[in-house]
C-alpha positions as a printed NumPy array, in Angstrom:
array([[  0.   ,   0.   ,   0.   ],
       [  1.33 ,   3.428,  -0.929],
       [  1.259,   6.251,   1.559],
       [  0.023,   9.572,   0.165],
       [  1.113,  12.778,   1.839],
       [ -0.881,  15.958,   1.387],
       [  1.065,  19.118,   2.049],
       [ -1.504,  21.895,   2.345],
       [  1.124,  24.577,   2.87 ],
       [  2.671,  23.998,  -0.563],
       [  1.434,  25.912,  -3.592],
       [  0.299,  23.812,  -6.546],
       [  2.885,  23.605,  -9.297],
       [  0.509,  24.901, -11.959],
       [  0.303,  28.315, -10.32 ],
       [ -3.32 ,  27.782,  -9.364],
       [ -4.072,  29.192,  -5.935],
       [ -6.645,  27.977,  -3.441],
       [ -8.46 ,  31.315,  -3.635],
       [ -8.921,  30.792,  -7.399],
       [-10.384,  27.339,  -6.836],
       [-12.66 ,  28.652,  -4.105],
       [-13.804,  31.487,  -6.391],
       [-14.636,  29.052,  -9.227],
       [-16.574,  26.713,  -6.942],
       [-18.524,  29.663,  -5.537],
       [-19.31 ,  30.907,  -9.051],
       [-20.501,  27.422, -10.069],
       [-22.705,  27.201,  -6.975],
       [-24.268,  30.602,  -7.693],
       [-24.841,  29.619, -11.31 ],
       [-26.537,  26.347, -10.36 ],
       [-28.63 ,  28.12 ,  -7.725],
       [-29.699,  30.828, -10.197],
       [-30.735,  28.243, -12.782],
       [-32.786,  26.432, -10.165],
       [-34.531,  29.672,  -9.193],
       [-35.153,  30.505, -12.85 ],
       [-36.803,  27.126, -13.381],
       [-39.091,  27.683, -10.42 ],
       [-40.599,  30.886, -11.85 ],
       [-43.996,  30.729, -13.492],
       [-44.567,  31.74 , -17.115],
       [-45.957,  35.15 , -16.168],
       [-42.817,  36.074, -14.234],
       [-40.66 ,  34.851, -17.094],
       [-42.678,  36.939, -19.545],
       [-42.165,  40.009, -17.328],
       [-38.408,  39.447, -17.646],
       [-38.659,  38.936, -21.414],
       [-37.946,  35.21 , -21.269],
       [-39.925,  32.212, -22.427],
       [-40.227,  28.776, -20.87 ],
       [-38.296,  27.415, -23.86 ],
       [-35.368,  29.759, -23.144],
       [-35.462,  28.838, -19.475],
       [-35.415,  25.122, -20.262],
       [-32.514,  25.652, -22.67 ],
       [-30.506,  27.529, -20.035],
       [-31.355,  24.988, -17.34 ],
       [-30.144,  22.134, -19.541],
       [-26.616,  23.551, -19.589],
       [-24.112,  22.075, -17.144],
       [-23.587,  24.419, -14.206],
       [-19.985,  25.119, -15.202],
       [-21.121,  26.405, -18.625],
       [-24.062,  28.518, -17.508]])
């Protein structure tokens, strides 16, 4: 069995920082949450915003990292 050591104090070699990862995850969460809220709106609310149910379904079908 191989022992794996995780050194949290070391910076990743790719130059990616923890704050960047945290920012991306937060953005993905907000995107997924927004799509969920958009799906929960009724057609009248969507029409008030200038959107159709078809547009909402199209946006909701996107993966959260692409929205």
